[in-house]
Structures are given as structure tokens and as C-alpha cells.
MARPA-828760 format. One record per residue (C-alpha): residue number from 1; residue in three letters; y, z, x negated. Coordinates in Angstrom, 3 decimals. Layout:
# residues N
nr|rest|c2|c3|c1
NUM|ALA|Y|Z|X
...
***
This chain:
# residues 473
nr|rest|c2|c3|c1
1|UNK|36.004|73.677|-58.011
2|UNK|38.322|74.603|-55.199
3|UNK|40.747|72.114|-56.353
4|UNK|38.148|69.574|-56.584
5|UNK|36.925|70.321|-53.105
6|UNK|40.754|70.105|-51.806
7|UNK|41.156|66.674|-53.390
8|UNK|37.904|65.227|-52.045
9|UNK|38.763|66.427|-48.597
10|UNK|42.202|64.917|-48.905
11|UNK|40.843|61.662|-50.086
12|UNK|38.139|61.511|-47.461
13|UNK|40.672|62.019|-44.602
14|UNK|42.937|59.444|-46.115
15|UNK|40.190|56.928|-46.009
16|UNK|39.401|57.788|-42.438
17|UNK|43.034|57.804|-41.352
18|UNK|43.503|54.175|-42.753
19|UNK|40.437|52.812|-41.373
20|UNK|41.190|54.137|-38.000
21|UNK|44.855|52.957|-38.367
22|UNK|43.306|49.506|-39.215
23|UNK|41.075|49.461|-36.257
24|UNK|43.901|50.675|-33.863
25|UNK|46.323|48.025|-35.235
26|UNK|43.615|45.160|-34.697
27|UNK|44.051|46.221|-30.830
28|UNK|47.808|46.676|-30.932
29|UNK|48.349|43.334|-32.344
30|UNK|47.553|41.667|-29.159
31|UNK|49.883|43.903|-26.973
32|UNK|52.855|42.260|-25.521
33|UNK|56.249|43.332|-26.518
34|UNK|56.932|44.540|-22.849
35|UNK|53.867|46.910|-22.910
36|UNK|55.020|48.327|-26.156
37|UNK|58.513|48.932|-24.839
38|UNK|56.855|50.727|-21.798
39|UNK|55.197|53.188|-24.256
40|UNK|58.436|53.697|-26.129
41|UNK|60.341|54.523|-22.942
42|UNK|57.805|56.869|-21.846
43|UNK|57.731|58.567|-25.218
44|UNK|61.514|58.835|-25.444
45|UNK|61.612|60.310|-21.950
46|UNK|58.972|62.837|-22.437
47|UNK|59.949|63.964|-26.101
48|UNK|63.608|64.637|-25.019
49|UNK|62.337|67.995|-23.470
50|UNK|60.574|69.200|-26.952
51|UNK|63.688|68.321|-29.068
52|UNK|65.045|71.933|-28.977
53|UNK|61.652|73.374|-29.818
54|UNK|61.361|70.883|-32.679
55|UNK|64.650|71.657|-33.989
56|UNK|64.173|75.322|-34.101
57|UNK|60.717|74.764|-35.741
58|UNK|62.517|72.781|-38.513
59|UNK|65.446|74.907|-39.275
60|UNK|63.149|77.985|-39.458
61|UNK|60.790|76.143|-41.829
62|UNK|63.096|74.396|-44.200
63|UNK|66.074|76.872|-43.993
64|UNK|68.262|73.828|-44.014
65|UNK|71.005|72.371|-41.733
66|UNK|72.497|73.269|-38.370
67|UNK|70.703|73.683|-35.203
68|UNK|73.900|72.771|-33.288
69|UNK|74.437|69.492|-35.123
70|UNK|70.807|68.556|-35.084
71|UNK|70.791|68.823|-31.420
72|UNK|73.795|66.684|-31.022
73|UNK|72.816|64.021|-33.499
74|UNK|69.229|63.568|-32.076
75|UNK|70.337|63.332|-28.463
76|UNK|73.173|60.808|-29.379
77|UNK|70.946|58.881|-31.635
78|UNK|67.867|58.444|-29.544
79|UNK|70.014|57.541|-26.512
80|UNK|71.707|54.716|-28.542
81|UNK|68.337|53.710|-29.985
82|UNK|66.784|53.380|-26.682
83|UNK|69.679|50.991|-25.456
84|UNK|69.399|49.088|-28.600
85|UNK|65.610|48.540|-28.505
86|UNK|65.575|47.255|-24.932
87|UNK|67.172|44.149|-25.907
88|UNK|64.820|43.428|-29.257
89|UNK|62.090|41.121|-29.393
90|UNK|60.139|41.947|-32.488
91|UNK|56.855|40.392|-31.880
92|UNK|55.232|37.511|-30.125
93|UNK|57.285|34.566|-29.152
94|UNK|60.818|34.703|-30.843
95|UNK|62.126|31.046|-30.323
96|UNK|61.268|28.107|-28.277
97|UNK|62.782|24.480|-28.195
98|UNK|63.962|22.727|-25.121
99|UNK|60.380|21.238|-24.734
100|UNK|58.637|24.367|-24.654
101|UNK|57.269|24.520|-28.189
102|UNK|57.077|27.702|-29.966
103|UNK|59.125|27.698|-33.127
104|UNK|59.200|31.376|-34.367
105|UNK|56.780|34.190|-33.818
106|UNK|57.114|37.818|-34.859
107|UNK|53.812|39.155|-36.480
108|UNK|53.196|42.907|-37.178
109|UNK|52.254|43.809|-40.821
110|UNK|49.372|46.260|-40.025
111|UNK|49.229|49.740|-41.470
112|UNK|52.535|51.414|-42.674
113|UNK|52.628|54.695|-44.569
114|UNK|55.683|56.782|-44.020
115|UNK|57.061|59.566|-46.279
116|UNK|59.695|61.398|-44.128
117|UNK|62.627|63.196|-45.609
118|UNK|62.271|66.978|-45.688
119|UNK|65.842|66.947|-44.638
120|UNK|66.176|65.833|-41.005
121|UNK|62.341|65.491|-40.881
122|UNK|62.464|65.318|-36.863
123|UNK|65.007|62.321|-36.719
124|UNK|63.018|60.593|-39.622
125|UNK|59.642|60.994|-38.370
126|UNK|60.571|60.072|-34.634
127|UNK|62.395|56.954|-35.730
128|UNK|59.705|55.696|-38.023
129|UNK|57.106|56.047|-35.491
130|UNK|59.346|54.446|-32.734
131|UNK|60.201|51.390|-34.861
132|UNK|56.298|51.282|-35.960
133|UNK|55.234|50.992|-32.222
134|UNK|57.982|48.521|-31.397
135|UNK|56.757|46.253|-34.119
136|UNK|53.068|46.486|-33.030
137|UNK|52.036|48.364|-36.341
138|UNK|50.068|51.675|-36.983
139|UNK|51.949|54.551|-38.622
140|UNK|50.373|57.084|-40.999
141|UNK|52.701|60.009|-41.735
142|UNK|52.599|61.893|-45.003
143|UNK|54.469|65.279|-44.620
144|UNK|56.619|66.888|-47.286
145|UNK|55.437|70.211|-48.245
146|UNK|58.929|71.939|-47.258
147|UNK|58.466|70.527|-43.658
148|UNK|54.832|70.327|-43.432
149|UNK|54.071|72.256|-40.145
150|UNK|56.923|70.872|-38.349
151|UNK|56.145|67.131|-39.300
152|UNK|52.402|67.587|-38.260
153|UNK|53.609|69.257|-35.005
154|UNK|55.928|66.309|-34.092
155|UNK|53.588|63.662|-35.041
156|UNK|50.789|65.396|-32.917
157|UNK|53.124|65.661|-29.866
158|UNK|54.146|62.080|-30.189
159|UNK|50.613|60.791|-30.627
160|UNK|49.358|62.637|-27.532
161|UNK|52.235|61.093|-25.288
162|UNK|51.734|57.644|-26.552
163|UNK|47.892|57.714|-26.390
164|UNK|48.528|58.917|-22.655
165|UNK|50.364|55.813|-22.058
166|UNK|48.020|53.476|-23.515
167|UNK|48.379|53.253|-27.375
168|UNK|44.940|53.194|-29.120
169|UNK|43.599|56.421|-30.852
170|UNK|44.247|56.214|-34.655
171|UNK|47.530|54.178|-34.189
172|UNK|49.536|57.351|-34.970
173|UNK|48.201|59.836|-37.491
174|UNK|49.396|62.305|-40.086
175|UNK|47.575|63.206|-43.350
176|UNK|47.004|67.019|-43.026
177|UNK|45.016|67.755|-46.190
178|UNK|47.753|66.965|-48.771
179|UNK|46.911|66.283|-52.300
180|UNK|48.152|63.758|-54.944
181|UNK|44.673|62.110|-54.818
182|UNK|44.762|61.786|-51.137
183|UNK|48.124|60.355|-51.090
184|UNK|47.124|57.791|-53.833
185|UNK|44.159|56.778|-51.910
186|UNK|46.312|56.057|-48.698
187|UNK|49.333|54.099|-50.717
188|UNK|46.802|51.940|-52.655
189|UNK|44.302|51.161|-50.040
190|UNK|43.539|47.638|-49.405
191|UNK|44.587|48.131|-45.566
192|UNK|47.694|49.645|-46.158
193|UNK|50.604|47.014|-45.796
194|UNK|53.871|48.695|-46.553
195|UNK|55.240|52.112|-47.524
196|UNK|58.516|53.459|-45.976
197|UNK|59.999|56.411|-48.067
198|UNK|62.824|58.598|-46.917
199|UNK|61.825|61.463|-48.921
200|UNK|59.977|61.905|-52.170
201|UNK|58.225|58.614|-53.299
202|UNK|55.395|60.507|-55.108
203|UNK|52.488|58.195|-55.997
204|UNK|54.037|54.941|-54.522
205|UNK|55.558|53.757|-57.652
206|UNK|52.708|51.611|-58.912
207|UNK|50.903|50.652|-55.790
208|UNK|51.902|47.048|-55.687
209|UNK|52.809|47.464|-52.014
210|UNK|56.260|46.526|-50.669
211|UNK|58.270|49.881|-50.501
212|UNK|61.287|50.280|-48.080
213|UNK|63.346|53.096|-49.655
214|UNK|65.510|54.576|-46.954
215|UNK|66.779|57.396|-48.940
216|UNK|70.234|58.917|-49.437
217|UNK|73.181|58.657|-52.003
218|UNK|76.506|60.228|-53.028
219|UNK|78.871|58.342|-51.019
220|UNK|82.349|57.631|-52.265
221|UNK|85.268|57.706|-49.789
222|UNK|88.626|56.164|-50.635
223|UNK|91.811|56.839|-48.605
224|UNK|94.440|54.165|-49.419
225|UNK|98.046|54.670|-48.674
226|UNK|98.228|52.483|-45.383
227|UNK|95.649|54.387|-43.785
228|UNK|96.227|57.145|-40.967
229|UNK|95.893|60.138|-43.376
230|UNK|95.405|62.688|-40.591
231|UNK|92.534|60.438|-38.885
232|UNK|91.032|59.730|-42.390
233|UNK|90.844|63.324|-43.362
234|UNK|89.492|64.566|-40.111
235|UNK|86.762|61.724|-40.403
236|UNK|85.809|62.809|-44.083
237|UNK|85.676|66.589|-43.046
238|UNK|83.770|66.022|-39.867
239|UNK|81.235|63.734|-41.521
240|UNK|80.648|65.746|-44.744
241|UNK|80.056|69.035|-42.820
242|UNK|77.888|67.618|-40.169
243|UNK|74.381|69.209|-40.477
244|UNK|75.765|70.818|-43.705
245|UNK|76.169|67.559|-45.674
246|UNK|72.459|66.358|-45.298
247|UNK|72.675|63.052|-43.536
248|UNK|72.204|60.009|-45.711
249|UNK|75.662|58.434|-45.602
250|UNK|77.634|61.570|-46.080
251|UNK|80.638|61.435|-48.173
252|UNK|80.561|63.336|-51.519
253|UNK|83.575|61.916|-53.573
254|UNK|86.955|61.527|-52.073
255|UNK|89.153|59.235|-53.969
256|UNK|92.952|59.282|-53.033
257|UNK|96.056|57.055|-54.162
258|UNK|98.658|59.250|-55.980
259|UNK|101.491|58.330|-53.614
260|UNK|99.646|60.177|-50.650
261|UNK|98.017|62.945|-52.710
262|UNK|100.214|65.829|-51.591
263|UNK|99.872|64.724|-47.771
264|UNK|96.055|64.474|-48.057
265|UNK|95.660|67.807|-49.723
266|UNK|97.904|69.451|-46.895
267|UNK|95.873|67.750|-44.242
268|UNK|92.561|68.843|-45.937
269|UNK|93.576|72.411|-45.968
270|UNK|94.977|72.559|-42.416
271|UNK|91.617|70.911|-41.043
272|UNK|89.137|73.267|-42.842
273|UNK|88.794|72.407|-46.651
274|UNK|89.032|75.036|-49.385
275|UNK|90.179|73.814|-52.617
276|UNK|88.280|75.933|-55.365
277|UNK|90.224|77.739|-58.026
278|UNK|88.897|77.447|-61.638
279|UNK|87.114|80.775|-61.234
280|UNK|85.481|79.715|-57.946
281|UNK|84.371|76.187|-59.278
282|UNK|82.711|78.073|-62.273
283|UNK|80.850|80.416|-59.927
284|UNK|79.819|77.441|-57.698
285|UNK|78.648|75.245|-60.733
286|UNK|76.420|78.260|-61.847
287|UNK|74.961|78.020|-58.360
288|UNK|74.557|74.320|-58.284
289|UNK|73.574|73.926|-61.888
290|UNK|71.214|70.885|-62.134
291|UNK|67.544|71.432|-62.098
292|UNK|65.435|68.444|-63.291
293|UNK|68.576|66.217|-62.737
294|UNK|69.105|67.619|-59.253
295|UNK|70.791|70.311|-57.511
296|UNK|69.507|73.773|-56.937
297|UNK|67.196|73.394|-53.820
298|UNK|68.576|76.678|-52.288
299|UNK|72.021|75.050|-51.679
300|UNK|70.698|72.088|-49.830
301|UNK|71.533|72.235|-46.163
302|UNK|73.750|75.455|-46.440
303|UNK|77.272|75.434|-44.757
304|UNK|80.386|76.207|-46.851
305|UNK|80.568|79.778|-45.970
306|UNK|77.041|80.384|-47.140
307|UNK|77.509|78.624|-50.396
308|UNK|80.444|80.798|-51.075
309|UNK|78.459|83.952|-50.336
310|UNK|75.644|82.634|-52.618
311|UNK|78.221|81.976|-55.334
312|UNK|79.774|85.297|-54.830
313|UNK|83.424|84.552|-53.857
314|UNK|85.201|84.679|-50.576
315|UNK|86.607|81.967|-48.200
316|UNK|87.781|81.877|-44.469
317|UNK|85.094|81.830|-41.778
318|UNK|86.417|78.620|-40.381
319|UNK|86.041|76.567|-43.736
320|UNK|84.037|73.269|-43.362
321|UNK|84.067|71.970|-46.812
322|UNK|84.571|73.060|-50.450
323|UNK|86.642|70.698|-52.550
324|UNK|86.675|70.462|-56.385
325|UNK|89.521|68.489|-57.982
326|UNK|88.139|66.388|-60.935
327|UNK|90.205|64.388|-63.357
328|UNK|87.305|61.968|-64.694
329|UNK|83.541|61.187|-64.206
330|UNK|81.220|62.966|-66.462
331|UNK|77.567|62.401|-66.283
332|UNK|76.923|65.964|-67.202
333|UNK|78.913|67.355|-64.462
334|UNK|76.617|68.731|-61.430
335|UNK|79.211|67.186|-59.050
336|UNK|78.051|63.847|-60.046
337|UNK|74.603|64.261|-58.950
338|UNK|73.708|63.912|-55.323
339|UNK|74.473|67.054|-53.421
340|UNK|73.112|67.518|-49.900
341|UNK|75.661|70.207|-49.014
342|UNK|79.377|70.272|-47.773
343|UNK|80.964|69.894|-51.168
344|UNK|83.370|67.297|-52.226
345|UNK|84.688|66.166|-55.453
346|UNK|88.317|65.187|-55.348
347|UNK|89.860|62.246|-57.505
348|UNK|93.336|60.907|-57.702
349|UNK|94.043|57.397|-58.763
350|UNK|97.304|55.506|-59.147
351|UNK|96.471|52.439|-56.951
352|UNK|93.776|51.070|-55.070
353|UNK|92.583|48.793|-57.985
354|UNK|91.905|52.051|-59.957
355|UNK|90.332|53.485|-57.073
356|UNK|87.843|50.468|-56.892
357|UNK|86.936|51.012|-60.600
358|UNK|86.357|54.983|-59.978
359|UNK|84.175|53.910|-56.940
360|UNK|82.042|51.623|-58.981
361|UNK|81.821|54.117|-61.861
362|UNK|80.632|56.809|-59.335
363|UNK|78.055|54.506|-57.821
364|UNK|76.682|53.396|-61.126
365|UNK|76.634|56.694|-62.771
366|UNK|73.609|57.629|-61.026
367|UNK|72.433|54.270|-59.839
368|UNK|73.447|55.335|-56.274
369|UNK|73.979|51.708|-54.545
370|UNK|73.919|53.370|-51.068
371|UNK|77.099|53.399|-48.911
372|UNK|80.925|53.498|-49.600
373|UNK|83.583|54.411|-47.160
374|UNK|87.208|53.418|-47.000
375|UNK|90.305|54.332|-44.865
376|UNK|92.810|51.514|-45.149
377|UNK|94.845|49.152|-42.915
378|UNK|95.125|46.580|-45.602
379|UNK|93.155|43.472|-45.174
380|UNK|93.423|42.388|-48.762
381|UNK|92.014|45.805|-50.047
382|UNK|89.283|45.923|-47.576
383|UNK|87.937|42.590|-48.520
384|UNK|88.214|43.171|-52.179
385|UNK|86.165|46.420|-51.723
386|UNK|83.614|44.450|-49.500
387|UNK|83.205|41.814|-52.092
388|UNK|82.922|43.882|-55.329
389|UNK|80.999|47.246|-54.259
390|UNK|77.472|47.360|-55.315
391|UNK|76.273|48.973|-52.022
392|UNK|74.248|48.260|-49.026
393|UNK|76.713|49.104|-46.485
394|UNK|80.643|49.628|-46.377
395|UNK|82.143|52.037|-43.688
396|UNK|85.716|51.255|-42.667
397|UNK|87.976|53.873|-41.004
398|UNK|85.177|55.996|-39.643
399|UNK|83.161|59.056|-40.305
400|UNK|80.395|57.559|-43.047
401|UNK|77.543|59.806|-41.972
402|UNK|77.584|58.601|-38.395
403|UNK|78.665|55.050|-38.782
404|UNK|76.230|54.306|-41.608
405|UNK|73.336|55.056|-39.027
406|UNK|74.986|52.717|-36.512
407|UNK|76.444|55.432|-34.211
408|UNK|79.721|53.999|-32.862
409|UNK|79.598|51.296|-35.307
410|UNK|78.687|47.738|-35.620
411|UNK|75.444|48.494|-37.981
412|UNK|72.052|48.623|-36.444
413|UNK|70.999|52.092|-35.219
414|UNK|68.923|53.514|-37.917
415|UNK|68.278|56.514|-39.981
416|UNK|66.454|54.691|-42.590
417|UNK|69.226|53.380|-44.682
418|UNK|68.158|51.021|-47.380
419|UNK|70.031|51.037|-50.811
420|UNK|69.830|50.281|-54.400
421|UNK|69.367|54.077|-55.336
422|UNK|65.995|53.598|-57.051
423|UNK|66.109|49.934|-57.828
424|UNK|62.644|49.575|-56.086
425|UNK|63.240|49.190|-52.429
426|UNK|62.960|45.607|-51.020
427|UNK|65.929|45.995|-48.625
428|UNK|69.475|47.432|-48.833
429|UNK|70.203|47.169|-45.125
430|UNK|69.596|49.502|-42.111
431|UNK|66.069|49.216|-41.442
432|UNK|64.817|48.280|-38.003
433|UNK|61.568|47.416|-36.250
434|UNK|62.060|43.799|-37.319
435|UNK|61.596|44.766|-40.949
436|UNK|58.189|45.920|-40.283
437|UNK|57.197|42.267|-39.126
438|UNK|56.957|38.952|-40.689
439|UNK|58.188|35.645|-39.137
440|UNK|55.619|32.813|-38.422
441|UNK|57.570|29.601|-38.210
442|UNK|55.886|26.543|-36.524
443|UNK|56.869|22.924|-37.468
444|UNK|56.666|19.883|-35.202
445|UNK|56.456|16.648|-36.819
446|UNK|59.571|14.456|-36.701
447|UNK|57.502|11.441|-37.303
448|UNK|55.540|11.556|-34.067
449|UNK|58.989|11.737|-32.359
450|UNK|60.209|8.690|-34.320
451|UNK|56.987|6.863|-33.454
452|UNK|57.228|7.464|-29.691
453|UNK|60.892|6.432|-29.737
454|UNK|59.882|3.218|-31.503
455|UNK|57.115|2.498|-28.969
456|UNK|59.578|3.129|-25.980
457|UNK|62.147|0.697|-27.698
458|UNK|59.331|-2.104|-28.081
459|UNK|58.352|-1.619|-24.480
460|UNK|61.937|-1.864|-23.374
461|UNK|62.417|-5.307|-25.164
462|UNK|59.213|-6.702|-23.738
463|UNK|60.456|-5.599|-20.231
464|UNK|63.620|-7.271|-20.615
465|UNK|62.017|-10.551|-21.934
466|UNK|59.710|-10.779|-18.931
467|UNK|62.703|-10.279|-16.395
468|UNK|64.694|-12.950|-18.103
469|UNK|61.678|-15.427|-17.932
470|UNK|61.369|-14.794|-14.229
471|UNK|65.027|-15.363|-13.732
472|UNK|65.119|-18.620|-15.670
473|UNK|61.920|-19.762|-13.723
***
């Protein structure tokens, strides 16, 4: 009976949230972009003071990630996002012709349901809400059980700030009574327009709603012999160890040309990598052993030293990543599964063409068409990788975890990285506010213009004839 009561309560809350969100969005759709931008600016200014508290809460609840890294990442990400958003027009008039006719209009989609990742839940939740406001939509957040309290706290804090500065009540909400029935009610509701999933998709598979899957994937990184080896290795180590390997584009596989293998290994060891012995690898594999085709949850978001302790072997205190040398790709090998912790599988290949094939094999083995990284100064190699890799983005000579999110790169600033990981997402690009709108195009008849031109030409000829008659007279 208690189970039924919980389901009924969740379903009732779900219906209320969607109906309130629909009513709020009906008001918001008439807001100008400039007004929504002011709300976002106030939100980012006010929420900055609460970030440290949010991060402490997240790490204490999830037991994942690094407080120091999260603080650095959130500060830089939100600062860059604020600058980027200030120059974006997502809704209303997007394009006019020289005569003042509107040619394109950005239109909000309506009610957007968001499943934030339990990893980096603050970053995911804040970003989803911000682009929802920017695009004039209502947002309903569904927390993951592993970050339940943090998610609700963040959403309520954001909601209070935004409502204070003019956003309608019901525009930002969070489902607090969680059950499968309640979630299904929200994602299948007739007034739900789109689903964004950066975490577990749950009941969204057969909803007939468009889904943006901003998940993660095991990223291959290739160091080609023309690369600056020292810089490339530093990028990989810094990127893979950032927030203990939980960022969406973090490198998981390192592929190296045979001719520079010894130099790369030396640089890796100098810069904080620990190459596992056969016994240590066996101990680590026992810890990482797949569970339901995944990695042991206890390993997610742990740093290299913590992983070694859990696996019962010793490493230096300053170790950043654990490296396992592999000779081939094996589908039953736990290292092939996505690992959200600072562990790298290390492969050697005789040349870039074999490295290209190995990258594709790694990407396809678990259907992870997400991101690939390459370190090279050979334009031909870069172009061949760009043309052939089945991924949503390619990172060149940069730390993949940061560059993939648009930090110090040419990509759009976003923590929702579309990919081909599930084969169900509607976009493989970095998801921005514009992806939560549709474009209304306005056509102006060319026949009318031609008719006017013809009339002008006829008038012109008659006027010339009249002038000539008068001159002759």
C-alpha cells in the first residue's frame, strides 16, 4: 500500500509540475530576449556566492570528485558562459532584410525535462536551467537518487533568485517525490516538449519525445610523432585527473606511435602517471570488475591514490593517473568500459593509420561516438582523423575534458555534450540555448517584387513618350 501511495503522490506532483510549467511558459514566451538576459545575469551574480556550499554538499552526498577541481571548473565555466550568452539572440527577431522585413524568428519549445548527471550535478543543473531561461522555456529537473538532496537544493536556490527578478512561478521546478511512475508521467505528458538527459535516461526511451543525450563516453587520445610530446602528455594527465576523471570528454585510452613510445612513457612517469605491474593490474581489475556492463560504482570519482588503496597496492602520493599497457581491444576487458576515474589504457601502434583504426575500434566497441583527442602537427593526419572518426567532436592539441566543453577552445561553451553513445540522441554537437528553440522562417513573395518592377518600367516608358511628344511639338 505504501508503494502505491508513493507512486500516486509522485504522479500527482508530476502532473502539477507540468501544468504549472506550461502556464509559466505561456507567459515567458512573450518575454523579450533582453529581459531574460537580465534575469540570467542576476542569477549568475547571486549564485556565485553559494557555489562553495553547493560543492561541499555535492561531494559529501555523492562521495565523488574533487572539491578544489569543482570550484575551479565552475568558476571558469560560468564566467565564460556569461560572456558567450551576452552575444546570443535565441528568441524573437533573429534576421531582417534591408527593407525591415523579419525573415527568421526564434521560438521556445515549451516545457523541457532535464535529467542531470549524478556526476558534476551542480554544473549540469545550473547549465540546463540557464539555457532554458535563455531560450524562453520552462525547466523541470528530475534528480538522480545519488545526488537527490544537492539537486533539489540547487534548483530551489536558483528558482528563488529567478522568481525574485521576474521569472514566473512554475518556470523552474524539481520533482521531489521520485518514482518510476511519476517520471513516466512527466516524460510522456502531452505538454512536455523535449527531454535532456545527462544522466540516466530511465523511462524516456519510448516517450516519442525528442531527446538530447548529453552524456559521456570513453575518449581515445592519440599522440602522433610530430606532436610536442611533453605538452601532449601534460595535457592528457591534467585532463584525465581533473575532477578525478568524471568530466564528459575525459581521455580514457592513450594511443601512441611506436617511434615515440619510450619518450611518452618517460614523460608520463615524470608527470605523475603510475604504470601498473601485472599484479597491480590484476588487483585493480578485481576492484573495477564490471557490474551490469559497467564499472564498480565505488570507483567513480575516486583519485588515483584512493583507487590504489581500495585495490590494496601502494603508489606515490603525487600520482595523478594509473596506466595499464594493453596490446589489443577485448570486449570483456573492463578497461574497454567507460570509467569515470583517472585510469588510462595505453596502446602502441606502428603508425598513424593503425592508430586511426584502433581509435575507431575503441569508439565502436561500446558505441561511444562521443569525443576523440589528437596531438599532432601534421595537417594531413589531422584532416584524415577529422574526416573518418565517428564522433561528435575532435579535440586537437588540447586537454580534452576542458576543450570539449568549450573552455579555451573554439567549441560552444556547454557541459551537455551530444554524442552517438546511445544512438538515440537528436544531436551530436555541444548543446546550447538555441537547441531548445525552433526557427520560424518568413517568406516574402518574389512575384510581388517583380510586378512592382514591371509597373515601374511601364510608367517610365510612358513618361519618356510624353516628354518626346512635347519636344516634337
